[in-house]
Each structure stands twice: as C-alpha cells, then as structure tokens.
C-alpha atoms as one frame of an Amber mdcrd trajectory, in Angstrom:
protein
 -14.992 -23.435   5.531 -11.598 -25.205   4.138 -10.105 -21.518   3.603 -10.349
 -21.468   7.251  -8.886 -25.284   8.102  -5.891 -23.880   6.042  -5.292 -21.071
   7.622  -5.740 -22.459  11.013  -3.112 -25.445   9.685  -0.765 -22.989   8.308
  -0.497 -20.671  11.149  -0.974 -22.471  14.331   0.356 -26.056  13.253   3.019
 -26.310  10.563   4.467 -23.031  11.586   8.427 -22.637  12.919   7.842 -23.018
  16.400   9.345 -20.513  19.328   9.212 -22.079  22.537  10.099 -19.122  25.283
   7.803 -16.874  26.673   7.509 -13.683  24.757   9.411 -10.589  26.920   8.284
  -7.711  27.302   8.481  -4.963  24.820   7.955  -1.198  24.476   6.683  -1.467
  20.758   4.700  -5.066  18.759   4.175  -4.748  15.471   1.741  -6.754  14.329
   1.837  -8.290  11.172   5.221  -8.934   9.121   4.661  -6.571   6.279   6.330
  -3.258   7.124   7.849  -4.147  10.197  11.207  -3.332   8.403  10.006   0.495
   7.967   8.332   1.077  11.450  11.960  -0.535  12.587  13.439   2.196  11.086
  12.289   4.464  13.839  12.213   2.193  17.028  14.872   0.159  19.434  15.327
  -2.888  18.015  15.586  -4.615  21.385  12.470  -3.202  22.851  10.382  -4.094
  20.234   8.970  -7.364  18.637   7.102  -9.073  16.191   3.333 -10.483  16.367
   2.592 -12.244  13.084  -0.447 -14.749  11.960   1.021 -15.727   8.781   2.478
 -18.713   9.445   5.691 -17.671   9.829   6.471 -18.482  13.180   4.070 -19.501
  16.323   4.582 -19.252  20.588   4.049 -21.916  22.165   3.401 -20.464  25.438
   1.113 -17.906  23.960  -0.811 -20.530  22.077  -1.506 -22.778  25.293  -2.547
 -19.843  26.923  -5.061 -18.636  24.160  -6.326 -22.380  23.946  -7.359 -22.041
  27.206 -10.145 -19.207  26.179 -13.639 -19.185  25.131 -12.626 -17.588  21.516
 -10.034 -19.759  20.381 -12.820 -22.790  20.401 -15.932 -20.759  19.068 -14.285
 -19.472  15.887 -11.653 -16.583  16.872  -8.733 -18.705  17.463  -6.986 -15.293
  16.200  -8.274 -13.250  18.824  -7.336 -15.582  21.341  -3.780 -15.513  20.467
  -3.487 -11.963  19.481  -4.577 -11.493  23.152  -2.856 -13.889  24.966   0.665
 -12.686  23.551  -0.217  -8.815  24.544  -1.352  -9.797  27.935   2.439 -11.607
  28.051   4.024  -8.375  26.559   2.277  -5.823  27.756   3.775  -3.349  25.339
   2.823   0.554  24.767   2.474   0.485  21.669   1.110  -1.646  18.706   1.843
  -0.874  14.997   0.593  -2.198  11.804   0.732  -1.572   8.010  -1.962  -4.318
   7.556  -5.030  -2.362   7.405  -7.903  -5.111   6.471  -7.350  -7.610   9.767
 -10.098  -5.706  11.378  -8.999  -7.650  14.587  -6.490  -4.675  14.901  -9.386
  -2.044  15.104 -10.270  -3.849  18.510  -7.226  -3.471  20.318  -7.352  -0.582
  21.445 -11.213  -0.718  23.032  -9.594  -4.370  25.021  -6.492  -2.879  26.226
  -6.833   0.614  27.598  -2.940   0.441  27.784  -1.888   0.188  24.272  -1.738
   2.908  21.912  -2.722   2.027  18.433  -1.030   3.290  14.955  -2.493   2.235
  12.235  -0.256   3.201   8.792  -1.726   3.150   5.501   0.288   0.864   3.179
  -1.391   1.173  -0.277  -3.810   2.729  -2.021  -7.176   1.294  -0.813 -10.962
   0.664  -2.366 -14.095   0.692  -0.440 -13.581  -2.407   0.894 -15.107  -0.981
   4.301 -18.305  -0.918   3.375 -18.682  -4.875   3.553 -18.551  -4.686   7.163
 -21.100  -3.072   9.956 -20.548  -0.282  12.018 -19.273  -0.946  15.351 -18.843
   0.952  17.872 -15.437  -0.640  19.735 -13.778  -0.354  16.365 -10.509   2.876
  17.488  -7.221   3.633  16.649  -5.199   6.049  18.441  -3.466   7.394  15.246
  -3.816   6.602  12.196  -1.352   7.555   9.257  -3.016   7.825   6.136  -2.020
   8.653   2.557  -4.369  11.877   2.264  -7.303  13.889   3.640 -10.090  12.314
   1.718  -9.481   8.713   2.457  -8.691   9.457   6.430 -12.512  10.450   6.527
 -12.917   7.361   4.843 -11.260   5.480   7.792 -13.190   7.828  10.212 -16.546
   6.892   9.243 -15.948   3.233  10.320 -13.305   3.464  12.704 -12.603   5.650
  15.751  -9.046   7.743  16.152  -6.944  10.690  15.162  -5.866  11.037  11.253
  -3.288  11.897   9.935  -2.241  12.756   6.683   1.212  12.270   6.096   1.617
  10.631   2.866   3.087   7.030   2.581   5.884   5.985   5.016   7.901   4.468
   2.601   7.759   7.053  -0.105   8.776   9.467   2.756  11.962   7.395   4.055
  13.198   7.731   0.568  15.310  11.310   0.379  14.981  13.142  -3.349  17.521
  12.848  -6.176  17.980  15.017  -8.735  16.743  14.163 -12.772  19.422  12.172
 -14.489  17.252  11.007 -17.864  15.460  13.781 -19.677  14.836  11.966 -22.523
  13.025   9.309 -20.828   9.231   8.444 -20.027   9.162   5.782 -17.003   6.078
   3.660 -16.741   5.261   1.913 -13.608   4.292  -1.530 -14.061   1.733  -3.135
 -12.155   2.260  -6.243 -13.734   1.201  -9.917 -11.850   2.278 -13.370 -13.609
  -0.496 -14.684 -14.913  -1.771 -17.817 -12.838  -2.442 -21.594 -15.336  -5.295
 -22.089 -15.037  -6.301 -18.195 -15.100  -7.736 -17.775 -11.694  -9.938 -15.117
 -10.498  -7.522 -11.737  -9.562 -10.226  -9.378  -8.193 -14.299  -9.519  -7.363
 -16.477  -6.173  -7.532 -18.955  -5.229  -4.623 -21.318  -8.044  -5.885 -19.153
 -10.735  -5.748 -18.356 -11.294  -9.661 -14.792 -12.644 -10.613 -12.809 -10.552
 -12.806 -10.005 -12.307 -14.175  -6.281 -11.625 -15.240  -7.362 -10.589 -18.704
 -10.230  -8.125 -17.476  -7.653  -6.964 -15.075  -5.100  -5.740 -17.294  -6.780
  -5.316 -20.484  -6.118  -1.572 -19.381  -2.384  -1.834 -19.334  -2.119  -3.684
 -22.713  -4.249  -0.752 -24.821  -2.161   1.930 -22.685   1.274   0.849 -23.511
   0.189   0.697 -27.079  -0.573   4.433 -27.274   2.548   5.039 -24.624   4.580
   3.456 -27.659   3.117   5.268 -30.187   3.479   8.296 -28.777   7.646   7.558
 -27.469   8.450   6.995 -30.611   6.660   9.848 -32.344   8.387  12.344 -29.564
  11.773  10.686 -29.694  11.578   9.467 -26.240  12.776   6.040 -24.556   9.992
   4.171 -22.776  12.307   2.853 -19.426   9.722  -0.057 -17.862   9.963  -0.016
 -13.965   9.493  -3.411 -13.023   8.081  -5.219 -10.148   9.545  -8.841 -10.727
  13.127  -9.419  -9.917  15.590 -10.462 -12.550  15.249 -14.341 -11.326  11.984
 -14.337 -13.091  11.268 -13.336 -16.779   7.642 -13.364 -17.540   6.999  -9.741
 -16.890  10.275  -8.878 -19.290   8.731 -11.021 -21.873   5.182  -9.275 -21.225
   6.925  -5.817 -22.364   9.067  -7.290 -25.436   5.731  -8.294 -27.136   4.102
  -5.368 -26.926   6.514  -2.453 -27.193   7.117  -2.525 -30.555   7.937   0.931
 -31.403   9.877   3.260 -29.199  13.396   2.288 -27.940  12.969   0.810 -24.506
  14.433  -0.225 -21.461  13.361  -3.316 -18.780  14.477  -1.956 -15.411  13.311
  -5.418 -12.931  12.939  -4.816  -8.850  16.596  -5.138  -7.342  15.290  -3.419
  -3.775  12.621  -2.742  -2.068  13.150   1.669  -2.483  14.787   1.112  -6.045
  11.679   1.917  -7.953  11.747   5.862  -6.328  15.646   5.953  -7.400  14.070
   5.341 -10.622  11.048   7.597 -10.245  13.577  10.520  -9.125  15.766   9.993
 -12.133  12.823  10.147 -14.886  11.410  13.637 -16.243   7.891  12.188 -17.240
   6.510   8.822 -14.838   2.997   7.300 -16.422   0.915   5.125 -14.066  -2.780
   3.378 -14.428  -3.818   3.425 -10.755  -0.472   2.713  -8.651   0.534   3.951
  -5.128   3.525   4.688  -6.439   2.242   6.628  -9.307   0.742   8.745  -6.257
   4.021   8.854  -4.430   5.388  10.407  -7.265   3.097  12.728  -7.199   4.271
  13.637  -3.765   7.736  13.956  -4.740   7.081  16.828  -7.237   7.439  14.061
 -10.424   5.811  15.139 -13.982   2.980  12.190 -13.389   0.506  10.595 -15.729
  -2.679   9.158 -14.252  -4.906   6.879 -16.855  -7.594   5.782 -13.888 -10.002
   3.666 -15.932  -9.099   0.242 -14.703 -12.653   0.348 -12.933 -14.220   0.431
 -16.111 -12.939  -3.223 -16.697 -13.863  -4.385 -13.047 -16.846  -2.137 -12.018
 -15.397  -0.421  -9.546 -15.971   3.354  -8.828 -13.312   3.395  -6.091  -9.994
   3.108  -8.802 -10.627   6.848 -10.267  -7.985   9.076  -9.699  -7.475  10.665
  -5.940 -10.935   8.128  -4.953 -12.318   8.701  -2.794 -11.928  12.725  -2.767
 -14.258  14.420  -5.069 -11.867  15.502  -8.031 -13.145  15.417 -11.654 -12.644
  11.770 -13.617 -10.354  14.017 -16.355  -7.915  16.549 -15.176  -4.698  18.247
 -16.794  -2.573  15.136 -16.086  -5.499  12.617 -15.455  -7.738  10.861 -17.723
 -10.744   8.227 -16.469 -10.078   6.494 -19.771  -7.396   5.504 -22.723  -7.474
   6.012 -26.270  -5.255   8.002 -28.014  -6.905  11.409 -27.897  -6.837  11.117
 -24.082  -2.855   9.213 -23.978  -1.535  11.968 -26.368  -3.479  14.590 -24.545
  -2.111  14.046 -20.807   1.475  13.709 -22.036   1.798  16.320 -24.513   0.433
  18.681 -21.523   2.896  17.330 -19.023   6.154  17.341 -21.889   5.049  21.085
 -22.872   4.696  22.443 -19.286   7.997  24.036 -17.575   9.228  22.491 -14.319
   8.169  25.991 -12.825   4.336  25.791 -14.081   4.032  22.647 -12.796   5.163
  23.320  -9.442   3.016  24.920  -9.176  -0.113  22.523 -10.669   1.403  19.800
  -8.145   0.815  21.908  -5.291  -2.336  22.088  -5.873  -3.391  18.234  -6.740
  -0.444  16.361  -4.955  -1.619  17.258  -0.927  -5.332  16.018  -1.928  -4.442
  12.439  -3.072  -0.497  11.910  -1.603   0.831  13.687   1.500   4.611  13.697
   2.196   6.327  14.059   5.334  10.237  13.333   4.381  11.981  11.664   7.044
   8.925  10.744   8.754   8.868  13.218  10.856   5.240  13.130  11.912   5.231
   9.267  13.291   7.938   9.732  14.477   7.244  12.759  17.190   4.014  10.372
  17.305   5.774   7.268  18.328   7.747   8.937  20.861   5.042  10.614  22.398
   3.316   7.345  23.008   6.421   5.701  24.051   7.194   8.373  26.845   3.323
   8.499  28.022   2.535   7.743  31.577   1.310   4.073  30.623  -2.230   2.973
  32.109  -3.047  -0.225  33.413  -3.557  -3.319  31.028  -7.350  -4.588  30.905
C-alpha cells in the first residue's frame, strides 16, 4: 500500500507539470526507456512521449482522467493512459517496457491504434505470475529470438518478429583491434548499504547482493588465472561511468595475476565498440553477451547464476531447449569448465567459429543491421488507413 501511495505521489503530484493539451501525433512512445532508439526511425515532430515515471504529468489529461471510474477505483494509471491516447489519437504506440501489462490492453481498447513492443533485455519467466487474459494483444512484438517469442505468444496475442536487439542492430560492425585481449562484460551493481534483496525467486524468496554476485567473483578468479597463463590482457567493460569508482575498485580487489584495463561506460553505445574491438568476450548471462554473439564475436557464456538465485530461466538460451553445456557455454563455474570454454574459443579459427556461430546465434539473438524490419513495419503502420478510435 505504501509503495502505491509513493508511486501516486511521485507520478501525479510531484512530477513537473505540463499545462498545455497534448497535440495530435502519429506515434506515442510509452515510457521514456529506449525512446531515443525509436526516435532514430521516426519524425520527431509527429511523435511524443507518454511517461508514468515522474518525468512530467500533463494536467489537462490528468483532470480528464479524474472524471473516470478507473482513477478512483485502483487504476489511475489506466485512466491517465486512456485519456492521453484519446487526446493524441496516434496511429502507433511503441514501448520498450515489456513488464507493464497495461500496454497489452491498448490494442483491444483502441481499435485504431497499432501497438509495437520492443524487447529491451533478456527476460525471465515473469509472465508466469499472471493469469492468461484474452484481451492482451500486441500488433507487432520485436523479440530477441524465436523461443522467447513463443513464450510471449503463449500469453499475449500478436505477430512475433525475431529480429534481435534494436540497440545492437543500430550499431554498425567494426573491425577487431585487440587480438591479445579478453573482454569481460561486467554486470556489476553497486552494493546498497545496508544490503537489500536484489532479486526474488518464483517462490518469493529474497536473494542478497552477495548471493547474486557470488558467481561473478568465482568467474573473475578463474578468468584472471587463465589470462595470466595465456599471456592475455583482461579488459573490463564496465557498467558505471567515470564519476563512480566503486566498480573499478571491485575489480581492482579481485584481479591480481593478469594485466588488466578497466573501461568505464562512456556512452549508451560504447560497449559495442569494445566488443567489436575484442578478440574474445566473456559474460555470465548479460544481454550484451548475447548481442556480442549475434555480432559474430567469439563469446563465452557461464550461465550458472540460476544456481545461486534458484532460477532456471537464467540458463543459456532460455526458454529454448539448448543443452546445459555446449562448445562455448557452461552452466557452472569451476576451473575445468572455464578452461574448457576459453581454450575452445582461443583455438578456433575465425572460419570455424563463424560456422559454429551461425548454428547457435540465431537461436538466442537475432541480428538485423540497421533495423530494416522495424523501419518497414513502422512505415507500414503509419501509411495504413487508420480506423476509428474506440
């Protein structure tokens, strides 16, 4: 109850106020996350943001939504969104946020609107927590791979398009520069003090920062030793910016044998530049790791985090049916498995690797350079005859 009151205050009361009625736009981007990526393919003068994150609140829309039953009976979010869409009358509503179930009601409620869902990151089985509903519908779901598409389609009606990551597709491939380096994709989050649960399993059991990152410490230890033995430099692709030093300190305390370099995040796309420049990439289960594989890079996966947080959805390629162990992936972290996978990648010629990659990469992450499929879909929806709004 307190969480709902805090959300209500932050979104509807404390947020900066917009007093002008929203204008008509062809496209509404639902939630600010990823909006900059979608705008690469849209006319910015005919698109606008619908946010419920406290970034702003439109007062005329809020007043209209307060005249509805939903607003006063537990669904002020639905009342506001419906009122906003009735004012704007868009042809398309697009969203990168796939865990806001209200988005799935839009197509059923507004027959003249096409909805476009863009998968933002790797997902677990969160949809299993909701009952099956007949009114959940999305016109086009752009997902990372066919198996996650089937999972979404088991709960949400609509067309599945397995085109990979929109952000990854946006970045042009660049040549390799650092043949003697191994790039580690950090998934570090700064520890809260006091430590709070960082994740919950399907039974509601909480897991701490120490539980979640236990596998990271093990992998860094073995990777440090492997790089030292093989004369490789270990380069860390950081998640934090230069302004924060906690991630750098985390690795400084743990990498003691091999030469290493820490690369702070400098932009939304800087990690892709590091990936393309590297010879070998190592990850646990990050979206960036799957994107690396889609780019054709030699990528090692050690997807054993699920053993520490009781989640089968963290295995390699979930929810597909790939085996727990493969040529470039392992489901546990120990010296034998780390050396097996790393030795395999180091020994594979580029030609051999590309053959292997072409077998497995499409099963876990599609690749559509330039997002050509997304562009053509958006153009099709924008030029189609618009039906009347409900």
